VEXLO-732203 format. One record per atom (N, C-alpha, C, CB): atom name; residue number from 1; x, y, z. Coordinates in steps of 0.1 Angstrom, whole numbers, plus 5000, padded with zeros to 4 digits. Glycine has a CB too. Example, Ala and Ser with C-alpha at 12.3 -4.5 7.8 and 13.67 -1.06 7.14 Angstrom:
<"N" 1 <5132 4943 5078>>
<"CA" 1 <5123 4955 5078>>
<"C" 1 <5132 4967 5078>>
<"CB" 1 <5113 4955 5090>>
<"N" 2 <5128 4978 5071>>
<"CA" 2 <5137 4989 5071>>
<"C" 2 <5129 5000 5079>>
<"CB" 2 <5141 4994 5057>>
This chain:
<"N" 1 <5085 4882 4915>>
<"CA" 1 <5076 4893 4913>>
<"C" 1 <5079 4904 4924>>
<"CB" 1 <5061 4888 4914>>
<"N" 2 <5081 4916 4920>>
<"CA" 2 <5084 4926 4929>>
<"C" 2 <5072 4934 4933>>
<"CB" 2 <5095 4936 4922>>
<"N" 3 <5066 4931 4944>>
<"CA" 3 <5054 4936 4949>>
<"C" 3 <5055 4951 4952>>
<"CB" 3 <5048 4928 4960>>
<"N" 4 <5066 4955 4957>>
<"CA" 4 <5069 4969 4961>>
<"C" 4 <5067 4977 4948>>
<"CB" 4 <5082 4971 4968>>
<"N" 5 <5074 4973 4937>>
<"CA" 5 <5073 4980 4925>>
<"C" 5 <5059 4981 4919>>
<"CB" 5 <5083 4974 4915>>
<"N" 6 <5052 4970 4921>>
<"CA" 6 <5038 4969 4916>>
<"C" 6 <5029 4979 4923>>
<"CB" 6 <5033 4955 4917>>
<"N" 7 <5031 4979 4936>>
<"CA" 7 <5023 4988 4945>>
<"C" 7 <5026 5003 4941>>
<"CB" 7 <5026 4986 4960>>
<"N" 8 <5039 5006 4940>>
<"CA" 8 <5043 5020 4936>>
<"C" 8 <5037 5024 4923>>
<"CB" 8 <5058 5021 4935>>
<"N" 9 <5038 5015 4913>>
<"CA" 9 <5033 5018 4899>>
<"C" 9 <5018 5020 4899>>
<"CB" 9 <5037 5006 4890>>
<"N" 10 <5011 5011 4906>>
<"CA" 10 <4996 5013 4906>>
<"C" 10 <4991 5025 4914>>
<"CB" 10 <4990 5001 4912>>
<"N" 11 <4998 5028 4925>>
<"CA" 11 <4994 5040 4933>>
<"C" 11 <4997 5053 4925>>
<"CB" 11 <5001 5041 4946>>
<"N" 12 <5009 5053 4918>>
<"CA" 12 <5012 5065 4910>>
<"C" 12 <5002 5067 4899>>
<"CB" 12 <5026 5064 4904>>
<"N" 13 <4998 5057 4892>>
<"CA" 13 <4989 5057 4881>>
<"C" 13 <4975 5062 4886>>
<"CB" 13 <4988 5044 4874>>
<"N" 14 <4971 5057 4897>>
<"CA" 14 <4957 5059 4902>>
<"C" 14 <4955 5073 4909>>
<"CB" 14 <4954 5049 4912>>
<"N" 15 <4966 5078 4916>>
<"CA" 15 <4964 5089 4924>>
<"C" 15 <4974 5101 4921>>
<"CB" 15 <4966 5085 4938>>
<"N" 16 <4983 5099 4912>>
<"CA" 16 <4993 5110 4909>>
<"C" 16 <4998 5117 4922>>
<"CB" 16 <4986 5120 4899>>
<"N" 17 <5004 5109 4931>>
<"CA" 17 <5008 5115 4944>>
<"C" 17 <5019 5125 4943>>
<"CB" 17 <5012 5104 4953>>
<"N" 18 <5018 5135 4952>>
<"CA" 18 <5029 5145 4954>>
<"C" 18 <5040 5138 4961>>
<"CB" 18 <5023 5157 4961>>
<"N" 19 <5037 5129 4970>>
<"CA" 19 <5047 5121 4977>>
<"C" 19 <5042 5107 4979>>
<"CB" 19 <5050 5128 4991>>
<"N" 20 <5051 5098 4977>>
<"CA" 20 <5048 5084 4978>>
<"C" 20 <5061 5076 4983>>
<"CB" 20 <5043 5078 4964>>
<"N" 21 <5058 5068 4994>>
<"CA" 21 <5068 5060 4999>>
<"C" 21 <5062 5046 5002>>
<"CB" 21 <5074 5065 5012>>
<"N" 22 <5068 5035 4997>>
<"CA" 22 <5063 5022 4999>>
<"C" 22 <5074 5014 5006>>
<"CB" 22 <5058 5015 4986>>
<"N" 23 <5072 5009 5018>>
<"CA" 23 <5082 5003 5026>>
<"C" 23 <5078 4989 5029>>
<"CB" 23 <5083 5010 5039>>
<"N" 24 <5087 4980 5026>>
<"CA" 24 <5085 4965 5028>>
<"C" 24 <5089 4963 5043>>
<"CB" 24 <5093 4956 5018>>
<"N" 25 <5080 4960 5051>>
<"CA" 25 <5082 4957 5066>>
<"C" 25 <5081 4943 5069>>
<"CB" 25 <5072 4965 5074>>
<"N" 26 <5082 4934 5059>>
<"CA" 26 <5080 4920 5061>>
<"C" 26 <5090 4914 5071>>
<"CB" 26 <5082 4913 5048>>
<"N" 27 <5103 4919 5070>>
<"CA" 27 <5113 4913 5080>>
<"C" 27 <5109 4915 5094>>
<"CB" 27 <5126 4920 5077>>
<"N" 28 <5100 4925 5097>>
<"CA" 28 <5096 4927 5111>>
<"C" 28 <5086 4917 5115>>
<"CB" 28 <5091 4941 5112>>
<"N" 29 <5080 4910 5106>>
<"CA" 29 <5069 4901 5109>>
<"C" 29 <5072 4886 5107>>
<"CB" 29 <5057 4904 5101>>
<"N" 30 <5085 4883 5106>>
<"CA" 30 <5089 4869 5104>>
<"C" 30 <5083 4860 5115>>
<"CB" 30 <5104 4867 5103>>
<"N" 31 <5076 4849 5110>>
<"CA" 31 <5070 4840 5120>>
<"C" 31 <5056 4843 5124>>
<"CB" 31 <5078 4839 5132>>
<"N" 32 <5052 4855 5120>>
<"CA" 32 <5038 4860 5123>>
<"C" 32 <5028 4855 5112>>
<"CB" 32 <5038 4875 5125>>
<"N" 33 <5016 4857 5115>>
<"CA" 33 <5005 4853 5105>>
<"C" 33 <5007 4860 5092>>
<"CB" 33 <4991 4856 5111>>
<"N" 34 <5006 4853 5081>>
<"CA" 34 <5006 4859 5068>>
<"C" 34 <5021 4860 5062>>
<"CB" 34 <5000 4872 5068>>
<"N" 35 <5031 4859 5070>>
<"CA" 35 <5045 4860 5066>>
<"C" 35 <5048 4848 5057>>
<"CB" 35 <5054 4861 5078>>
<"N" 36 <5056 4851 5047>>
<"CA" 36 <5060 4840 5038>>
<"C" 36 <5075 4842 5036>>
<"CB" 36 <5052 4840 5025>>
<"N" 37 <5082 4831 5033>>
<"CA" 37 <5096 4831 5030>>
<"C" 37 <5098 4840 5018>>
<"CB" 37 <5102 4817 5027>>
<"N" 38 <5108 4849 5018>>
<"CA" 38 <5110 4858 5007>>
<"C" 38 <5104 4872 5009>>
<"CB" 38 <5105 4852 4994>>
<"N" 39 <5096 4874 5020>>
<"CA" 39 <5090 4886 5023>>
<"C" 39 <5080 4891 5014>>
<"CB" 39 <5101 4896 5024>>
<"N" 40 <5079 4904 5012>>
<"CA" 40 <5069 4910 5003>>
<"C" 40 <5055 4907 5007>>
<"CB" 40 <5071 4905 4989>>
<"N" 41 <5053 4906 5020>>
<"CA" 41 <5039 4903 5026>>
<"C" 41 <5034 4914 5034>>
<"CB" 41 <5039 4890 5034>>
<"N" 42 <5042 4923 5040>>
<"CA" 42 <5038 4933 5049>>
<"C" 42 <5043 4947 5044>>
<"CB" 42 <5041 4931 5063>>
<"N" 43 <5035 4956 5041>>
<"CA" 43 <5039 4969 5035>>
<"C" 43 <5033 4981 5043>>
<"CB" 43 <5036 4971 5020>>
<"N" 44 <5040 4992 5043>>
<"CA" 44 <5036 5005 5048>>
<"C" 44 <5036 5014 5036>>
<"CB" 44 <5044 5011 5059>>
<"N" 45 <5025 5021 5034>>
<"CA" 45 <5024 5031 5023>>
<"C" 45 <5022 5045 5029>>
<"CB" 45 <5012 5027 5012>>
<"N" 46 <5030 5054 5025>>
<"CA" 46 <5029 5068 5029>>
<"C" 46 <5027 5076 5016>>
<"CB" 46 <5041 5073 5037>>
<"N" 47 <5015 5082 5015>>
<"CA" 47 <5011 5088 5003>>
<"C" 47 <5004 5101 5006>>
<"CB" 47 <5002 5078 4994>>
<"N" 48 <5007 5111 4997>>
<"CA" 48 <5000 5124 4997>>
<"C" 48 <4995 5127 4983>>
<"CB" 48 <5010 5136 5002>>
<"N" 49 <4982 5129 4982>>
<"CA" 49 <4977 5132 4969>>
<"C" 49 <4965 5141 4969>>
<"CB" 49 <4973 5118 4962>>
<"N" 50 <4963 5150 4960>>
<"CA" 50 <4952 5159 4959>>
<"C" 50 <4939 5150 4957>>
<"CB" 50 <4954 5168 4947>>
<"N" 51 <4940 5138 4952>>
<"CA" 51 <4929 5129 4951>>
<"C" 51 <4922 5126 4964>>
<"CB" 51 <4933 5116 4944>>
<"N" 52 <4929 5128 4975>>
<"CA" 52 <4923 5125 4988>>
<"C" 52 <4917 5137 4995>>
<"CB" 52 <4934 5119 4997>>
<"N" 53 <4919 5148 4989>>
<"CA" 53 <4914 5161 4995>>
<"C" 53 <4899 5160 4997>>
<"CB" 53 <4918 5173 4987>>
<"N" 54 <4894 5163 5009>>
<"CA" 54 <4880 5163 5012>>
<"C" 54 <4874 5148 5015>>
<"CB" 54 <4872 5169 5000>>
<"N" 55 <4882 5138 5013>>
<"CA" 55 <4878 5125 5016>>
<"C" 55 <4880 5121 5030>>
<"CB" 55 <4884 5115 5006>>
<"N" 56 <4872 5112 5036>>
<"CA" 56 <4874 5107 5049>>
<"C" 56 <4886 5097 5049>>
<"CB" 56 <4861 5100 5055>>
<"N" 57 <4890 5094 5060>>
<"CA" 57 <4901 5083 5062>>
<"C" 57 <4896 5070 5056>>
<"CB" 57 <4905 5081 5077>>
<"N" 58 <4884 5067 5059>>
<"CA" 58 <4878 5054 5054>>
<"C" 58 <4877 5054 5039>>
<"CB" 58 <4864 5052 5060>>
<"N" 59 <4872 5065 5033>>
<"CA" 59 <4871 5066 5018>>
<"C" 59 <4885 5065 5012>>
<"CB" 59 <4865 5080 5014>>
<"N" 60 <4895 5071 5018>>
<"CA" 60 <4908 5071 5012>>
<"C" 60 <4914 5057 5013>>
<"CB" 60 <4917 5080 5019>>
<"N" 61 <4912 5050 5024>>
<"CA" 61 <4918 5037 5026>>
<"C" 61 <4910 5027 5016>>
<"CB" 61 <4916 5032 5040>>
<"N" 62 <4898 5029 5015>>
<"CA" 62 <4890 5020 5005>>
<"C" 62 <4895 5022 4991>>
<"CB" 62 <4875 5022 5006>>
<"N" 63 <4897 5034 4987>>
<"CA" 63 <4903 5037 4974>>
<"C" 63 <4916 5030 4972>>
<"CB" 63 <4904 5052 4971>>
<"N" 64 <4925 5031 4981>>
<"CA" 64 <4938 5025 4980>>
<"C" 64 <4937 5010 4980>>
<"CB" 64 <4948 5030 4992>>
<"N" 65 <4929 5004 4989>>
<"CA" 65 <4927 4990 4989>>
<"C" 65 <4921 4984 4976>>
<"CB" 65 <4918 4986 5001>>
<"N" 66 <4912 4992 4970>>
<"CA" 66 <4906 4988 4958>>
<"C" 66 <4917 4988 4946>>
<"CB" 66 <4894 4998 4954>>
<"N" 67 <4925 4998 4946>>
<"CA" 67 <4936 4998 4935>>
<"C" 67 <4945 4986 4937>>
<"CB" 67 <4943 5012 4936>>
<"N" 68 <4948 4982 4949>>
<"CA" 68 <4957 4972 4953>>
<"C" 68 <4951 4958 4955>>
<"CB" 68 <4965 4976 4965>>
<"N" 69 <4938 4957 4951>>
<"CA" 69 <4931 4945 4954>>
<"C" 69 <4938 4932 4949>>
<"CB" 69 <4916 4946 4949>>
<"N" 70 <4943 4932 4938>>
<"CA" 70 <4950 4920 4932>>
<"C" 70 <4962 4917 4941>>
<"CB" 70 <4955 4923 4917>>
<"N" 71 <4970 4926 4945>>
<"CA" 71 <4982 4924 4954>>
<"C" 71 <4977 4918 4967>>
<"CB" 71 <4990 4937 4955>>
<"N" 72 <4967 4924 4973>>
<"CA" 72 <4962 4920 4986>>
<"C" 72 <4956 4905 4985>>
<"CB" 72 <4950 4929 4990>>
<"N" 73 <4950 4902 4974>>
<"CA" 73 <4945 4888 4972>>
<"C" 73 <4956 4878 4969>>
<"CB" 73 <4935 4888 4960>>
<"N" 74 <4967 4883 4963>>
<"CA" 74 <4977 4874 4958>>
<"C" 74 <4988 4871 4969>>
<"CB" 74 <4984 4880 4946>>
<"N" 75 <4994 4881 4975>>
<"CA" 75 <5005 4879 4984>>
<"C" 75 <5005 4888 4996>>
<"CB" 75 <5018 4880 4977>>
<"N" 76 <5001 4900 4994>>
<"CA" 76 <5003 4910 5005>>
<"C" 76 <4993 4907 5016>>
<"CB" 76 <5001 4925 4999>>
<"N" 77 <4998 4905 5028>>
<"CA" 77 <4990 4901 5040>>
<"C" 77 <4986 4913 5048>>
<"CB" 77 <4997 4891 5048>>
<"N" 78 <4994 4923 5048>>
<"CA" 78 <4991 4935 5057>>
<"C" 78 <4996 4948 5049>>
<"CB" 78 <4998 4934 5070>>
<"N" 79 <4987 4958 5050>>
<"CA" 79 <4990 4971 5043>>
<"C" 79 <4987 4982 5053>>
<"CB" 79 <4982 4972 5030>>
<"N" 80 <4997 4988 5059>>
<"CA" 80 <4995 5000 5067>>
<"C" 80 <4995 5012 5059>>
<"CB" 80 <5006 5001 5078>>
<"N" 81 <4985 5021 5060>>
<"CA" 81 <4983 5032 5051>>
<"C" 81 <4984 5045 5059>>
<"CB" 81 <4970 5031 5043>>
<"N" 82 <4993 5054 5055>>
<"CA" 82 <4994 5068 5061>>
<"C" 82 <4991 5077 5049>>
<"CB" 82 <5008 5071 5067>>
<"N" 83 <4979 5082 5048>>
<"CA" 83 <4975 5090 5036>>
<"C" 83 <4970 5104 5040>>
<"CB" 83 <4965 5083 5028>>
<"N" 84 <4973 5113 5031>>
<"CA" 84 <4968 5127 5033>>
<"C" 84 <4966 5134 5020>>
<"CB" 84 <4978 5136 5042>>
<"N" 85 <4957 5144 5020>>
<"CA" 85 <4955 5151 5008>>
<"C" 85 <4967 5161 5006>>
<"CB" 85 <4941 5160 5009>>
<"N" 86 <4969 5164 4993>>
<"CA" 86 <4981 5172 4990>>
<"C" 86 <4976 5186 4985>>
<"CB" 86 <4991 5165 4980>>
């Protein structure tokens, strides 16, 4: 299962971002908590979307976490979010 592709697909569908970058940083966390063989456990999301305009950082992060709740429950251990309104 390609979690990076799943994350990208779900974020595009939910927020129609002007800019989206999903980076698998799992290799940087080998041996740390939540890391699993094969990676796909630690991601960084950089996203810009008009959907975030006027929302607080907490509201934006909650919205992203809600969209990705299945991935977070299934395999993704850590999600770093860099979000801004577009």
